[in-house]
N, C-alpha and C positions, 0 to 999 in steps of 0.2 A: 288336940296335940299339935304343937308347933312343927312346921316343916323345917327339915334340916337343910342347911346350906350345902352347895356342892363341895365346898372345901372340907366341911365336916364329914360329908359322905366319903370324900376321897381319903381323909385321914383314917377313916375306919377300915379302909381297904388294906390288903396286905402290901408289903413293901415293893414286891415285884410289879404290882399293878400301878402303884404310885410312880415307880420308875418309868414304866411304859408310857403312862400318861404325860409325864414330864418330857420324855423324849419326843412324843407326838407334838406337844406344844412347841418345843424348840425347832422341830422340823417345819412346822407351819410358819413360825416367826422368821426362820432362815429363808424360807421361800418368798415370803413378803419382802424381806430386805433385799434379796437378789433382784426380785422383779422391780423394785423401786430404784435400786442403785445401778445394777449392771445392764439392765435393758436399755436405759438412756445411753450408757456408755457404748453399747454395741451400735446403736443408731449413729452416734457421732463418729464411731470408727468407720462405718460404711460410707458416710458422707466424706470422711477424710480420704478413704480409698478412691472414691469417685473423683474427688478434687485432684488427687495425685495423678490419676490416669489422664484427666483433662489437661493438667499442667504438663505432663509428659508429652502428650500429643501436640500441645501448643509449642513445646520446646523443639520437637522434631520438625514441625512446620517452620519454625524460626531458623533452624539450622539449614533447611533446604533454601529458604529465601536468602539466608546469608550467603550461601554458596552461589546462588543466582546473581546476587548483588556484586559479589567479588568478580564474577565473570563479566557482568556489565561494566564494572569499573575498569577492568582490564581492557575491554573493547573500547571504552571511552578514551583511555590513554592512547591506544593504537590510533584511533581516529583523530585525536588531537595532534599526535605526531605526524600523521599523514596530511592534515590540514596545514600545520606549520611548515612541513616540507613543500607542500604545493604553493604556499605563499612565498617561500623563498625562490622556488623555481619560476613562479609567475607572479611577481609582486604587483601591488596596485599602482605604484609610481615607477618611474624609470630607475631610480636609485643609482645614479650615474657614478657617484663617488665610490661605492662599494664595487661596482662593475670594473672601474678603472684600477682600483686597488687589487682586485682579483687577477686581472690581466698582468699587472706589474709583478705581483707576488709569484704567479706561475712562471713568469719570465725569469725571475731570480732563481727559482728552483731548478729550471731547465738549464740555466747558465747563458741565456741569450741576453743581448742588450736591447732594452725597450727604448727605441729611438724616438718615436713620436706617435701621437694619436690625434684624431680630429673627429668630432661628432658630426654625423650626417643627419638629415631630416628624418623624423620618424615617419613610419609608413603604417597606415591602418590596414588591418587584415581581418576584419569582422569582429570576432569576440576578443581579439588581442591586438597589440600594437608592437611593431618592430622597432627596436632601438639600435640602429647601426652606428658602428665607430670604425673609422679607417685607421689601421695600425700598421706600423713598420717596426720590424725587429731584426737584429743582426746576430748571427752566430754560425758555427759550422753546421754541416748537414745533420749530424747526430743530435746536436743541441736543438736545432729547429724542429726536428722530428719529435723529440721528447716534449717540446713546448706544446705542439698540437696534440700530442697524446694526453698531456696533462689537462688541456682545455676540454677534452672529450671524456675524461675519467669521471665517473659518478661520485666516487669517494672524495675526490678533491675539488670538483666543481658541482655545487648544488644547484646553481642556476642554469637554465636552458640557454646554451650558446651554440650558434652555428657559424661556420667559416665560409665565406663566399668570396669570389673575385680574387682567388689566390694567384699570386705570381712570385717568382723567385729569380734573382739576377745575382751575378757575382759581385761581391763587395771588395774593397781594398784589402789585400792580404794582411793578416796580422803577424805573419812570420814566414820564414822560407818554407816551412813544412805545414802550414795551416792555410786552408782556403775558406774564406768567410763568405757567407751568402746573406743577401738582404731580402727578407720575405715581406711582401705587401699583401694585405688581405683586409677584408671587411668582417669584423666580428659583430655578430648581431645577437643581442639579448631580446627579451620579450617582457611585456608588462600587460596587465589587464586593460581593456578598453575602458574609456570614461563612460560611466553609466551603462556598463554592460548589463544586459537583461538575461534572465534565466529563461531559456526557451522550454516550454511545456508541450509535450506531444499532445496533439488533439485526439480526443477519444472518438473512436469510430461510432457513428450513430447507426444502430441497428434498426433496419426496417421492421415495423411491426407486421407480423403475419396476419393475413386477412382472417377476420373472425368467422369461425365455422358456424354455418346455419343450423339451427335445431330443426327437428321434425315438424314442429308447429309452424315455423317460418317457411319451410318448403311447402306445406300444405296451403298456407295463405297465398304464397306467390303463385302456385299452380291454380288456385281458385280465381285470383284476380286475372290471370292470363286467360282462363277459360271464359270468364264473364266478358272480357274485352273482345274475344273472338266471336262470342255469341251476339254481342251488340253490333259488331261490324257486319255480320251476316244478316241481322234484322234490318239494318239501314240499307243494305243493298237490295233487299226484297221490297221494301216500302218505297224506294226511289221510283217515280213514274217513268215508263218507257217512252221512247221518242215516237211521235206520230208518223204513221206510214203514209207515203205520198199516194194520192188518188189520180184517176185518169184526167180529171178536170184541172189538176194542178193545185187544187185546195187541199190542205192536209186534213185528214179525217181524224177526229178526236178518238182517243183510245178509251174504251169504257174502263171506269175505275171501280164500279160496284156491280154486284150480281144482278140487280134490276136493269141497269143499263146494258149489261151483257145479254140478258134475256131479250130485251127490246131490240137489240141489234140483230139477234138471231131471227127474231120474227120478221123483221124488215127483209132480211136476206132471203127468207123463205118466200115472202110475198113477191119479191122480185123474181 
């Protein structure tokens, strides 16, 4: 008798059994399809989540670095401004034309008459050089006072200027109610010295502390000291004594061995 196939066997079963078997087959096939399709998708999703977190962390780090970079950029601008201001206050050369223009411009603002100027010899003062100019201006008391105020005002005078050898005498009156004064002084600007060197503070040289001796070194040192003392004591004992003088004036030899010592004792007893 031929063996029946599974399909024929299933066909002979009741309809409820056939439906249950078909549902089981569909469940198995659905599980296999899910395993093959969605498991790979979940792994890709996890990788995407990890990549997103790494990118988010990198973005936060970049934001922090961007903030630091902006702060450094602002500090650089401030330093550049300070350097430019210092170069104006203490230029590398005398820049005499701008110095005279500044003196004349401030005189015009104050209302004084800029009569004359004469350049004096430069004077070296270490890291900088003085650039003196003899100046004469004429105006009333308030105008002269305002002129010197403008020369010392930081907002109007960027360069370092000092006023020395100041003197003021009456000038020819400009009118019946106006008294003019002639102010003579030496205006001194400054510039950097030629080949000025940057002085670097010397580093203090710290003396090395003496190396501490270990216990083995102390034992060796004590042993060497003891051996030296023993050697000195032995040398003192071995050294022959001086001969004692006799009645005849001839020195008597000192016995150096036990046999000689015994012979000398016998001789003494015979005598």
